[in-house]
C-alpha positions in Angstrom: -4.5 10.3 -8.2 -7.4 9.4 -6.0 -7.3 7.8 -2.5 -10.2 6.2 -0.8 -9.8 5.1 2.8 -12.0 2.6 4.6 -11.5 1.7 8.2 -12.4 -1.8 9.4 -12.2 -3.4 12.8 -9.0 -5.4 12.1 -7.4 -3.3 9.3 -7.6 -0.3 7.0 -8.1 -0.6 3.3 -6.6 2.2 1.1 -7.8 2.1 -2.5 -5.4 4.0 -4.8 -6.3 4.9 -8.4 -4.6 6.8 -11.1 -0.9 7.6 -11.1 1.5 7.7 -8.2 4.5 9.7 -9.3 6.8 12.4 -7.8 3.9 14.9 -7.8 1.3 12.7 -6.1 3.5 10.4 -3.9 3.6 13.0 -1.0 -0.3 12.9 -0.8 -0.1 9.1 -0.5 2.6 9.3 2.1 0.5 11.9 4.0 -2.5 9.6 4.0 -0.6 6.5 5.1 1.2 8.5 7.9 -2.2 9.8 9.0 -3.4 6.2 9.4 -0.2 5.1 11.2 -0.3 8.1 13.5 -3.7 7.0 14.6 -2.1 3.8 15.9 -3.4 1.6 13.0 -0.6 -0.5 11.5 -2.5 -3.2 9.5 -3.0 -1.7 6.0 -4.3 -3.2 2.8 -3.4 -1.3 -0.3 -5.9 -2.0 -3.1 -4.1 -1.2 -6.3 -6.8 -2.4 -8.8 -7.2 1.0 -10.5 -3.5 2.1 -10.2 -2.1 2.8 -13.7 1.5 3.8 -12.9 3.8 4.0 -9.9 7.2 5.7 -10.0 10.2 5.3 -7.8 8.9 8.0 -5.5 5.7 5.9 -5.0 7.7 2.8 -4.3 9.7 4.7 -1.6 6.4 5.6 0.0 5.3 1.9 0.1 8.6 0.8 1.5 8.6 3.6 4.2 5.1 2.6 5.2 6.0 -1.1 5.4 9.1 -0.3 7.6 7.0 1.8 10.0 4.2 -0.8 10.2 6.6 -3.8 10.8 8.6 -2.0 13.4 8.1 -3.7 16.8 5.8 -6.3 15.1 2.8 -3.9 15.1 1.5 -4.9 11.7 2.3 -4.7 8.0 1.3 -3.4 4.6 -0.2 -5.9 2.2 -1.1 -5.4 -1.5 -4.2 -6.5 -3.2 -5.4 -6.5 -6.9 -1.9 -5.6 -8.2 -1.9 -5.0 -11.9 0.8 -6.8 -14.0 2.6 -3.5 -14.9 2.7 -2.5 -11.2 3.9 -6.0 -10.2 6.7 -5.8 -12.8 7.8 -2.4 -11.4 7.9 -3.9 -7.9 9.8 -6.9 -9.2 12.2 -4.8 -11.1 13.0 -2.7 -8.0 13.4 -5.9 -6.0 10.5 -5.1 -3.6 8.2 -8.1 -4.1 9.8 -10.0 -1.2 8.8 -7.2 1.2 5.1 -7.4 0.6 2.4 -10.1 0.8 0.5 -9.8 -2.5 -3.1 -11.0 -2.7 -5.4 -11.5 -5.8 -8.4 -9.7 -4.1 -9.2 -7.4 -1.3 -11.3 -9.9 0.6 -8.4 -12.4 1.0 -6.0 -9.5 1.9 -8.3 -8.3 4.7 -8.8 -12.0 5.8 -5.0 -12.2 6.2 -5.4 -10.0 9.4 
């Protein structure tokens, strides 16, 4: 798994590629917590190059969303979600918890 973080004025874009499973999910959680600990709660997750996400990865996404939405500070939005990842989110019942955008530009424009 590879994580690239870009900080913009209004939000942070985190590009995740590869596989997010029980072995790599803690690294993703660590990166997201690092961003939130810096007081930045508007996060765009670019999942264009994500091949697989396990239940551990889904827990990381939900945990980050709950932290960001607490006290109306911000939210996590998803961009460039591949069909297999979208079906995993849908199967877990998590699609209502996230705004999903077709591209990163419109996701960043949401903020």
